[in-house]
N, C-alpha and C positions, 0 to 999 in steps of 0.2 A: 504494500500500500504506500502510495506517495502522496504528498500534498504540495500545493503551490500557493504562495502568498503573492498577490498582485502587487507590482511595483510600478510607480509612476516616476518619470524622469522629467525634469523641467529646467528651463533656463533661469536667468536672474529675475529680479523683481520687475514686474510689468511685462514679462515675456509670456507668450502663450506656452501651454504645456503640451507634452505628448507622452504617450506610454511606450514602453519597450515593445508592447504589442499593438501600438497605434490605436489606443482606445480613446474614443470620444464617447461620453455616455450621457444619458438623458434621464429625466424624471417626468412623470405624468402628473397633471393636476386636473381638477374638476372646476370649471368656471362656467357659470350660467347654465348649469346642468348638462354641459357638453363634456365628453372626455376629450382631453387634448394633451399633446406631448409637449412638455416644457423642458428644454435641455438644462442640465445641471450647470451652475455657474462656471465660467471658464476658469482654469487654474492659473489665475493671475499671481497667486502666491506659489512659491516653489514647493509644492507637495512632492515629496520624494518616495514615500511609501504610503499606500492607501489611496483613498479617494475623498475629494472635497465634494460635499453634496449640497442640499438645500440651505438657503438662508433662513434663520429663525428671527430675523429682525423684528422688533416689536415685543419680544420677551425680555424681561429684566433678569431672569435667572438662567439656570443651566438645565436644559430640557432632558439631557441624558443622565442627570443625577437622580437619586442619590445612591450610595454605594450598595446597599442590599437590594435595591429595586431593579426590576427587569422591564425593559421596554420592547423586547422582541419575542416572537414565538414562531414555531414551525407547525404548519398545518397543511394537509392536502398537497404535499410536494412543494410547498413554497415557504419562504421566510416572509414574515409580516412584522410591522412595527407601528408604534404610535409616534408620529412626527408632527411638528407644528406646520400648519398651512398658512403662509403669510396672506394669501389672497382672501381666505375665509376667516382669518383671525381666530383659529381654533385648532386643537389637535384633531388629526384625522388618521384613519387606518390606511397605511400604505402597504403595497405588496412589493417585495424585492425581486428583481430579475437580474441574476448575475451575468447575463449576456453570454455571448460566444465569441470572445476576443480572437483575432483582432477585428473580425467583420462586424460584430454587433456589440454595442456598448452596454455596460451595466446600467441599471436605472431603477428608480423608485417610482411605483405606479400608484397614484392617488385613487383609492377606491371610492371616495366621496362619503364614506361612513364617518360621521362626526363623533368626537368624544367630548372633551371638556373645552369650553371656550374661555376659561379663566386664564389670563396670561401669566398669573403667578402660580399656576398649579403644576405639579408633577405627579407621576403615577407609577404603580406597580401592576404588572399584567400577568394573568394566569390563563392558559389554555388547558382545559381539563379533558380534551379529546372530543367534547361535544359542544361546549359553550365557552365563550370568551368572557373573562372577568377583568374589569379595570377598576382598581381602587385609586381614586384621584384625590389628592389633598393639596391644600395651599401650603407652600413651603414657608417655613420660618425656622431660623436657627435658634429662636427662643420659643419653644413650644408653649401653647396656652389655649385658653378657651376661644371659640370663634362663634360668630353669629351664623345663622342658617346659610347665608350666601357664601360663607367661607368655610363651611364644615366639609368634612371628607364625604365623598360620594362613591357609590358603587354603580358601575355601568355593566350590564350583561347583554351579550349579543348572541344571536343564532347565526350559523354559517350556511350559505347556499353554495354547494360544491359546483353545481352546473354554471352558475353565474359568477362564481368566485367573489361573492359579496357577503358582508356582515350586516345584520339588521338588529337594531336596538329592540330589546324585548319590552313589552308593555309593562308599565309600572316603574321602569327604570329611567333615570338613576334614583337611588334611594340614599338617604343620609345614613352613615355608619358610625359616626361619632360627631362631637361638637367641638372639634379641635383643629388647630393648625399645628404642624410639626415638621421637624427636619426630615423624617422618614415615615413611611407607612407601608407595611409589607403584608401581603395576602397569601393564604394557601387554603387548601380544602382537605378535610380528613375523609376517612373511608366511609363515614356515615352520610356524607354530603354536606356537612356543616362547614361553613366558611369561617376562618379565623383571621383576625388582623392584630397587629401589634405596633406600638410606637412608644416613645418616651415623652413624659410630660410631668412637670411638677416634682421632679426627683423620683418618679416611679416609672416602672415599666408597665404600660397599659395594655390591656387585652380586651377584645370584644369578639363576639361570634354571632352567627345567624341561626335562624331556624332552618328547617329543611327546604323551605321555598325560596330562600335567598333574599326575599323581600323584607322579612321581619328580623330585626336585630335587637339584641338585648342592651342592657346598660353597661357601658365600659367599666371594667374593674381592674384593680391592681393585681399583678401577677402574685399569687399568694406566697410563693417560696423565694421571692427575690432577695430578702434580707435587707442589707443597708441601702439607703437612698443612693441614687445615681446622680451624677452632675448634670448640669444643663446642656452639656455637650455630648452626652451619651446617646446611643441609639440601640435599637433591637431589630431582630428579624425572626420570621416564623417559617417552618418547613414541615411538610408532611413526610413521614418516613416509616420504613418497616412494615408497611401495609396496614398498620393500625394505631399509629401514633402521630401526634403533633408535637413539635419541639420549638422552643424559643431560645435564641442565643442573644446575649446582650453584653455591652461593655459597661464597666463601672470604674471610672477614672478616680473615684474617691478611694476605692479599695485596691486599685491598680490591677484588677483582674478581669478576665472574660469568663462569663458564666453561661450555663445551659440548664434548661429544665424541660421535662417531657410530660405529656398528658396522654393517657390511654383513651382512645376513641370510645365514646359511649359513656364514660365516667362523667360525674357532675362537672360542670365547667370550671369550678373552683378547686377541683381535686387534682393535684399535680404531684408528680414524683419528686423526690428530694433534689435540691439544687446540686449541680455538678460544677466544678471548677475546670474550665477548659485550659486556662493559662494564667499563671501568676502565683506569687507567694506573698504578695502584700508588701514586699520590700523594694521592688523595682517597678518602674512605670511601664507595665506591659499591656496596658489598655489604652485604646483610642477609639474615636467614633468612625472606624472603618471596618465593616463586617460584610461578608458575603458567604452564604451557605447553600449547599446543594445536597440532595439525597441521591444515592445510587438508584438505578432504575430496574434492578433485578430483584428487588424486594428483600435483600439480605439484611437490611437495617443499617448498613454503614452510612455515615455522614461525613462530608468533607466541608471544611470552612477555611476561609482566609481572613486574617485580621492584621491590623497595624499596631505597633507599639508607639509609645511616646518617648522612647529613648533618644538621647542625643549622643554626642561624641563620635568616635571612630571605631568601626568594627563591631558594633553592637547590633543585635537582631532588630530589624526594622519591620519586616513583614514575615508572618508565619503562615504556614498551611497546617491545619489540624485534621486529624482523622478520629472519628468515634466509631467503635465497633458496636455490633448489636448488643453486646454485653455491657455497654456503657463505659468502655475504657478509652480514654483520650490519649493520643500521641501527637507530638508537635515537631514540625520540620521548618528550618529556616529557609525562606525563599530569597531574601536579600537583606543586606545589612544597611546600617546608617550611611555607609560610604556611597551606596547607590541611591539612597533616599527615595525608594519606591513608595508610592501612595495610591489610594483608591483601588486596591486590588479586587478583581473578580475571578471566579473560577468556573470551568465547564468540565463535565465528565463525558468522556468518549469511551463507552464501555465495550463497543465492538472491537476496539484495539487495546482496551485496558489502560487508557491514558487519561491523565489529568492535565488540562491546559489552564494556565494562570496568566492573566493580563493585568499589568500595573503601569502606573504613570511615573515618570521621573524626568527631572530637568538636568540631570548630571550628564551632560553631553557637550559637544563643542559649541553649540549655539545657546546653551543655558535655557532651552525652550522645552516646555512640557511635551513629551512624546509617550506613546503607548508601547510598552515592550511585552514580549511573550516569552514564557518558559513553559516547558512541558516535562512530564515525568511519567514513569510507569507506576500504575496504582499498586502494583505488588512490591515495589521497591522505591518508595518516594525519596527522591534526592534531586536537588536543583544545583545546576552549575553556577559557579560564582559569576559576578558581573551583572550588567544591566539586562541581558537577554537579547533576543532578536527584535529589532525595530519592527513594529506591526502597524503603527500609524505615525507618520513623521512629516514635519514641515520645517523649513528653515526659518519661518517667521510665525506661523500659527502655533498657538499654545494649545495642543490637543489633550483633552482631559476627560474625566467622567466616563470611562468605558462602561458599557452596559450590554447585556445580551439576553439570554432566556433562562427560565427556571428548569427547562427540560434538559435531559441528556441529549448529546449530539451523536452523530454517527457518520459513517462514510456516505450515506445517502443524503444527509442534511447539509454536510459541510459545516463550517463555523462562520457565523456572521457576528461582528462586534460593531456597535455604534458608539460614537463619541461626539464631543463638541468643543468649540472654542467660544467661550462666552464674551471674548473681546471682539473678535471679528464677526460673531453671530452666524457661524456656519456649522452644520453637521459634517461629520467625517465618518467613514466606515472602511473596513477591509473585510475580505472574504477569503476563507480557505476552502478551496475546491479539492475534494479527495477524488482521485482518479479511479479507474477500473470499475466503474459502475455501469452495468448494462442498461440500454435504453428501456423505457416503459412508455407505451401508448395508452393514454387515459381516455381520449376522445378525439373525434375529428368532425369538421363541419365545412360544407354541407355533407349530408350522408349520401347524396346521389348527384349526378351531373354528367354532362357530355364530355367528350374528349376536349381537353384544353381548360376545363373548369379549374379554378383556383381552389385548393383545399387547404384549410388550416388544421394542422395536427398538433394536439396538446399532449403533454406528458412530462417526462423527466429524462435527464442525461442525454440530450440530443447533441451536445457539443461534439464536433468532429465527425458527424454523420457522413458516411461515404456513399450511401445508396438509399433511395426510397422507391418502393415498388407497389404497384396496384395489381393485385392478383398475379404477381410474378413478373410484371412488365415494368422495366425501369422508367422512372419519371424524372423530369427536371425539378429541382427543389433548391431552396435556400434555407439555411439555419438562422432563424430570427433570434432565438435565444436558446438557452439550455433547456427551456420548457416548451418551445414552439418551433415548428417547421412549416414553411409555406411550400406547397407542391402543386403541380399541374397534372391533371389526368392525362396520361400519355396515349398516343395513338396505338391501337391494338390492344388496349386494356379491356378486360371484361370484368363483370361483377365478382367481387371477392375481397379478401382481407387486404389491408394496407400493412406493409412491413417497413421498418426503419433499421438500417444496419449501421453500426458504429464499430470502431476497433475493439470495443468491449463486449459486443454481442449483437443479437438481433431481437427486435420486438415485433409482434404481430398484433393487429387490432382484434378485439374480441368479437366485433361485428363486421359485416361486409359493407364495402362501398359499392353502390349500385351505379353502373355506367349506363347512361341513357343515350339515345341517338341524337345526331345533329348534322348540320352541313356547314361547310367552310367555303369562303370566297377567295378566289385568286385574282388580285388586282394587278394589272401590268401597266407600267408607265414607260414611255419612250423618251430617251435622251438622244438628240441628234435626229437622223432621218432613217426610218425603217419601220418594220412591223414585227409582231411576234405571233406565231401560230401555236395553238394549244391542242394537245392530244391526250385524253379525249377533250373535245371542245366544250364550251359552255361557260366556264369560269366558276361554277358552283359544284362542289363535290362532297361526297360522303367521307367521313373520317377514314384515314389510311389509304386513300386512293393516290396512286403515283401519277403525276401529270408530266408529260414531256413538253418542253418549251423549245421552239426553234426560232432563232432570230433571223429575219430576212432583211438585209440592208437595202436601202434605196440606191438608185444609180449614183455612183460617185462616192458612196460611203462603204465603210467596212464595219463589221460587228467588233466591238471592243471588249465587252464583258458584261456580267450581271452584277447587280448590287441589290441591297435590301435583304430579303430573306433567301436570296440565292447569290452565290459568289462564284468567282472564277470566270473563265472564258470558254468553257466547253460548249459546243453547239452541234446538235441539241443537248440540252441539260434537263434533268428531271428533279422534281420536288415532291415530297410526300405531304399530303394535306392532313396535318394533325392540328391545325389551327388556321385562322384567317391569315393569308399571306399577301405581302406586297413585294413585287419584283420590278426592278427597273432594268431595261436593256439599253446599253449605251452604244451609239454608232458614231464613228468619227470619219473624217474625210478619207477617201480611198487611197490606194497605193501610190498615187502621185505625190504623197508626202503631205505633211501638215503645213499650215501657213505660218507656224511659229519659227523661232530662231533658237537653236541650241546655244546655251551660254555656259561658259566655264565659271563655276562659283568659287571653288577652292581646291587646293591640293595640299595634303599633309604627308610628311615623309618620316622615315625612321630607319634604324639599322640595328643589327645584333652580331655578336661574335661568339662562335663555338656554342650556339644555342639551337634548340629545335623549334624555335618560333621567332618571328620578327613582327614588331608592332609600330604603328605610327607614334611619334613622340607626342603629338597633340591631338585632341579630339576633333572629329568632323561634326558639323552641324546636322541635326536631324531634320530632313525636309521630305515630306511625303511626295512621292512621284518622281523625285530626282534620281538620276542614274549615278551609281557609284562604280568606278573602275579601279581595281587594285592591281598594280604592276609590281611583280616580285622577281628579284634577281638574286642568285646565289653563286658562291665560289667554293668548291666546284659545283657543278650543276646538280642540285638536289631537288626532286619533285616536291611540289606543294601538296599536302594531304587535304587541307581544308582551309577556309577563311571564315572568320566570324567577326561580328561587330555590329553595333547599332540595332541589334535585335532583328536583323534581316537575314534572309536565306541567300547564300552566295553560291554561284555556279561558275565553273571553269569556262572561259571563252576560247582561249587558245594557249598553247605552250610551244616554245621553240628553243632548242639547244643552239649553242654557237657552233661554228664550223669545226672546231677542234674540241668541243665539249668542255672548254675551260670555264664556261659560264652558261647562262641561259635566262630566259625571261618567260614568265607566265602572266596572263591577265585574267582576273576573275571579276564578275559583275554582280551587282545587287540592285534591286529596285522595288519600291513598295512604301510602307509606312513605318519608318524607324520609331523605336519606342523612346529614345532619348539621344542626346548628343553623346559621342563616345569615340574611342580609338578603334582601329581595325587591326586585327592580328591574323597573320598567316601561320598555320601550323605546318611544319616541314616534316618530311619523312625521315630526316636524319638531322645531324648537327653540323652544318658546313662551317668552314673557317669564318666566313662572313656572309651576311645577307642584308639586302636593302629592299625597302618597300616605298612606293609612292601611290597614294590613293587620291583620286580626283573625283569631284562631284560636279555634275552637269544638270542644268535645268532646261526646260523647254523641250524635253525628250518625249518621243512617242510613248505613251503609257502602256500600249499593248505589244508593240513590236519595235523595241528601241534600237536594235542593231541590224545593219545591213551587211555589206561585204566585209569579210574578215580574211586577212592574208598574214603570212609569216615567212621569214627568210633569214639567212645568215650568209657567211662568206662563200658558201656553196651555192647560193642563189635561192630562188623562191622554193619554199618547202625543202630546203637543203638538209642533207644528212648531218650527223653529229661527228663525223670524222673526215679527215683528208682535206680540210679547208685551208686556205692561205690567207693570213692576216691582211687587212686592207684598212684604208683611212677614210672610206666613205661608203654610203649605201644609197640605192635608188631602186624603187619598185613602183610599178604601175598597178593601180587598183580601180575598180569600177565604183562610181558614185551613182546610186540608183534613184535617188529622190532629190527634189529641190531642197535647198537650204540645209543640206547635210553637213556634218562636221567630221573630218578625218582625224582620228586620234592615233598617235604613234607611241609605242613603248619600246625603248631601246636599252639594251644591256651591253655596254662596252667594258672591256677589261683593261684597267690601268691607264685609261685615256679619258679626257673630257670630251663632251659632246657639243656640237654646234648645230642648231636646228636648220632644216632646209629652207629653201626660198618660200616666203609667205607663211611659214609656221611660227607659232609662238611657243617657246619652251616654258612649260608651267612649273617644272621643278627638275633638278638634277641632284642626286644624293650619292655619295660614295661611303663605303665602310671598309675599314682596315687599311693596311699599307703594304707596300712591296708587292711581291708576287701573289699574295693572298687577297688583295683588294678586290672589291666588287662595286659596281655602280649601276644605277638605273636612272633614265631620263624619260620624261613624258612631254610631248608636244602636240599641238592641234592646229587645224586650219579649217575655216568654213568654205563651202563650195555652193554658190547660189543655184547652179544648174546641174542636172545629171550629166554624166560623161566619165571620162577617164581622169583620175587624179594621180599625181606623182607624190609618193612618200619618200622623202630623202633627207639627208643630213650628212655630217662629217665629224671626224675625230681629230684630236691633236697629233695623232700618229697611228701607224699600223697597229691593229689590235684584232683579237678574236671577238666577234660581236654576234648578237641576235636581235631581230626586230619583229614586232607584231603591229599590224595596221588594222584599224577598226573603223567602219563607217557608223556614225551615230545619227539616227534618223530623228527629225524634228516632230514634235506634236503640233497641235494647233497654236495659233498666235495667242498671247495672253489677252485676257479681258481686264478692263479697268473699272473699278468701282469708285464713282465720284459721288459721295453722299455728304449730307450735312445734318447734324443734330445739335440740340442743346440739352445739357443736363440741368435739371431743376436746381440741384444743390448749389453749384458754383455760379449760376447765372446771376448777372447783375447789370442792369442798364445796357442791354443789347449785346453783351458778350459774356464770356465766362472768365473767372479768375484763373490765374496761373500760379497760385501760392505754393502748390506742391513742387512745381518745377523750379520756381524762384528759390525755394528753400532747399534745393537738392534732395528732395524727399521721394522723387519718382525713381523706380528701378531702371537700370539700363537694359535688362532682359525682360521679355514679355512675361506678364504675371499670371496668365490664364492656364498655366500647366498644372494647377492644383484642382482639387475637388471644389465646386461641382463641374467645372468646365472640362478639365482633363485634356486640354489642347496641347499637343506635343511640338508645336512649331518652334523654330530656333531664332525668331526675330530678336535682334539685339542691336545696340548702337554703342559706340565709344563715348559719345556725349549726347545729351538730349537736345533736339532742335529748339530754338526759341519759340515762345508762344504756345507751348503744349500744356493742356489742362490735365490730361490723364491718358492712360492706355484704354483702348476698347478692343473688342473682338468682333470681326466682321465675318459672317457666314453666308453662304449662298445655297438656296434650295431650288429645286425644279418644281416642287409642289409646296403647298402650305405645310404639309405634315413634316415632322422632324426627320422621318426616315428617308426623305428625299434630299437631305443635305449632301452636297457634293464637294464642298471645300470650305475652308476657314482660314483666316489670317488675322494676326494681331496687328494693330495699327495705332497711330497717334490721333487723339482728338485735340484740335487746336482751339484757342479761345474764341475764334470766330465761328466755330461749329463745324469747320471742315474736317473730314477724316482723311488722313494722309499716310503715305508709306514711310519707310524708315528714313528717307532723305528729308522729311519734314515739309515737303511741298507737293509731291506727285500724288496722283490718285492711286488707290491701293491696287497692286498688280496681282492677278491670279493667273499663273502660267498654265498653259496647256488645256484649258477648259473648252475653248471655242465659243464663238459668238452665238447667243440664243437668249431666251427669256429666263430670268432668274428672280426669285424673291430675295431681297436684301434683308438680312437680320443683323441687328446691332446689339451686342451685349455690353453691359458695364457692371463692375463688381458690386455696386450698391444702389443702382437704379434699375427699374424694371425694363427688360429687353423690349425692343420694338422690331417689327417686320413691315416691309413695304406692303401697302394695301393690295397691290396687284403685282404680278411678275413684270420686271423691267427688262427691256432689250439692252443687253450689255455686249460690248465689243471692245476693241482697242481704242475706240474713240467715244466712249459712253458719255452721255450728257449727265448733268447734275440731277440727283434725286434729293429734294429738300424736304426732310421730315418736319421742319419747323413752321411751315406755312399754314398747316391745318391739321386738326385732329384726325381727319379722314385720310391723311397720308400714311397712317399706320394701320395695320391689320387688327381687327377685333373691336370689342366694345370698350369705349373710353380708354384707349391704349396709352394716351398721353395726357398731359395737363397743360392748360393755358397758363403759362408762367408770366406772361405780360400780354397786353392787348394785342391779339392777332399773332402771338408767338407761342409755339407749343414745344414742350420739352419732355424728356424722359422723367418718370416719376421717381423721386428719391425715397429712400427708406428700406430698400430690400437688402438688409445687411448680410443675410446668409445666402443671397442669390438663388432663392428657390422659386422665384416667380410670383411671390406674394409679399405684401407689406403687412405683417401681422405681429402678434405678441412675441413670436420667436425672435424677431429682429430687435425688439426692445429688450426682452429679458435675457436672451442668450448672447446677444451681440452688444447693443448699446450699453445696457446696464453694467455688464462685466468690463467694458472698456472705458467707461466714463471716468475721466480724470486720470487715466493711466498714461504712462509715457507713449507718445505717438510712434507708430511704425506703419509701413505701407500695408501690411497684411491686416491691420485693424480696420474693418469696413464700417465701423460705427460713425466714422467721420463723413456724414451725409453731405455736408456743404464743402468738403474738400479744402478745408482751410488749414490743415495740419494740426488740429486739436479735436478732441472728443469731449463735448460738454452738453449742457442742458439745451442749448440752442439746436443741436442736431435732433434732439427728441421733440422739442416743442414746435419748431418751425417746419420740420420735415416728416418725422415719423407720425406724429399725432394727426396732422391734417390728411395724411395719405393712408392711414390704417384701414385695411379692407380692400385696398386697390390690388389688382392682379394684372399680370402681363397678358397681352392679347396674342402672344406668339404661341402657336400650338406646340405642345410637347416640348416646352422650352428646356427644362432641366428636370431631373428626378425630383418629384414633389412629395407631398404627404396626402395621398388620396383620402377623402372622407373626413378630413379634419377642418374645422371652421377656421376662417381667417378674420383678422381684424379684431380679435378679442383682446381687450386690454386688461391686465392685472393691476392690482393696487400697487402704488409706490411703496 
């Protein structure tokens, strides 16, 4: 059995946090009777172990105190807790979801069940397996009498397993004493009688209920307590042994800890003799820190932890005590005064025979309260010296008052501990997840549906699920949390049980899912000029039908490929109808070549010696659709096994040895969508003395068929052999250029000589590695040819040498199209233009910022310095249809203060290479304003006219997609801090509220007016007026289906 304690890592003050498992987590709240997701506050403080949770601003005390009280419980496969709801100004019942990191964040889910609305109250909670009991009292460090409004109350709830909700029973709450106190603890004996205890007036007080829980007696003094206690002493109660109630208390006057037992069914005032747990009356071994638990196997053993009042060095500070069923106490030192532990609590994990103890100490490098953990075997109690393992820790927050459950824990429950910082007013928690638990399916909904139906599966231990099946047929799924999976009914499924497979085992549902009939639609869109034939025809099909699609290009066009729900360039291609499908067929200008121009973008070089690989020394930019050519030369001639880099698939174009095999050159190619900037590495089949690499990137290349003629040669001539050659100082080969505007690329491997490019050629790079007879080199050159015909690939060297050459025709794609658009952002708009405060203050990044969630744009746009007049970065996307699945390209660009959107040079329209002229919808994204899209598709080419969004609201797609920010001037709506397409409470609570007043940085999107600061003006002038607004762009970004927008929570 193993366990894992979640650890969060963060930067300095004011910086955003991140988890080692990239965990961002959320809590849920109930506002205006709607269930809604409220993300937990951003980790603006450096929490390094555990999690920072909800704020309990508005409370004057410590909601996770006091020491003997429990705020959490386990029921129906979930942890639950009583936490303060700021919006409702009351305690409510929350359900804890540990998540499935890193994909799904932990969260507290507000069930809406209210408890106590008294801001000064704290509680002790008991779940007896059927009902939930909450004993809530007004906290006072000086216990005394209280009026009815401030007396202690008992709340009792029933649980609905299907709805996962708690309901307050009729007649509750009831008053259970007329006091306010430091602590009040509750338990239930075997006859059904509830018992409570607290300290007041120098006495340990007790009260109990009748069997109906509604009727309570008159509080009385514990009969056997002996000497009066001090005003700082406390007590706790525990049911144990199957037939007893016990009370443990501190007495700082006598310097002892005491215990007394009551046999269930005996008169309420009939108690067994007092027992001394700890102390001899000579040393101060008592303090008001007590926590007690009973074992869950009925053997009668008790375990408690207490704190002493000793000072000095090396003296016992915290004890753990064990009481056997025979009433014999034994004591064990948990920590000494050197560690200064305080507020200890303990938990029993009997399935592994372990005792877990959590305590607070500030004896660390930051002198800040942290929660520490030690554990021991119950059969041999012993604690290691020192503070223990950090369990909740922050460099600035003072985390204290740990609390958990009265229940025993197990591998199934894990361990959940809650704490707080009463200075910063935040809850904290950490969770131990015990592994090796097989999955359990509790329920699923709906219970029937057609292929493609979304099904929610509820249960336990779903983390790490590898497969979900419907009656044996594998389904697509996602693990929402440890207790929930979302799956879709797969094609070919029939009625039968649902199974979930994890590395720990397989679970099957106890009832069958019923698969019903349905039909699916195949929608085909055309990009370019051509048509698509379907077999079988019609476009509407039963589940599981395989449809063949044949692309038929119009005259002068060629089929380029499929996109949407079908990919690749196979023609015909087939698709299985297991859901509604959308497919786009792309046709480009025919074999006469595209209208664009191939352009060299960059070349990066590198070298290695006595190594089996060679890499570029610097990364290449990631650019979708660009052609990458890697030229590799070795001495002696060693074949290349493979090439990798940029997340692309590389293939060999050509390889040629030199005429005496002293060297050689190979060219490999890649084209597609790189996942990030990066270096390129060639893996060699051996370890030559020296190797050199030059990787070039070209834009404007035909996306479907980028290469034309390929030749290679050496001193033996075209396709020359690897032996018998005579060294020479020049080369010249004729090769065919087959299309207009092609570019001829040459890769040359000379030995011991420098290279001079041929007539009309531009040498992009030349690199050599090593020296003397073992030196190797590679050079690359290129030249454009406007018309088809014969081209000469030539060049020379500084002397006779053994060489090899490869020549490649690179074919152009279509000419670039230009997007010439104008927008205004509401936030920075002022008197006809937008401010440039971020640019003026050097606060804008030099690299495009949309490579993060939720945009995930991988483009490599960057500048050495920002052009003047820039307000911010934007992301421009093009669609062939309004739907998001039709997006064909995107580029990051600059938004200038006059509203113009420009390319990296700061003045030109935004260039989209290789798309070809046609009609496109223009979509503009900004990081904290609502996205907009042109109301209709615009004709775009290399001479596109201006599309001005600012002139009318109708210029943008959708209902009220923009805002009139000045008379006759329209702009993008501010306030969408999390860029999910809606201005709502999430933008306020999870973005603005957490960033307000913190040090500014570009990633903080709560700066709605883009002035370099996050303050109340961003909230009052931009978020509040716009709350409830949504983007008009269809399928803009992943959102939160079914959740209300524009709901404001209390400040």
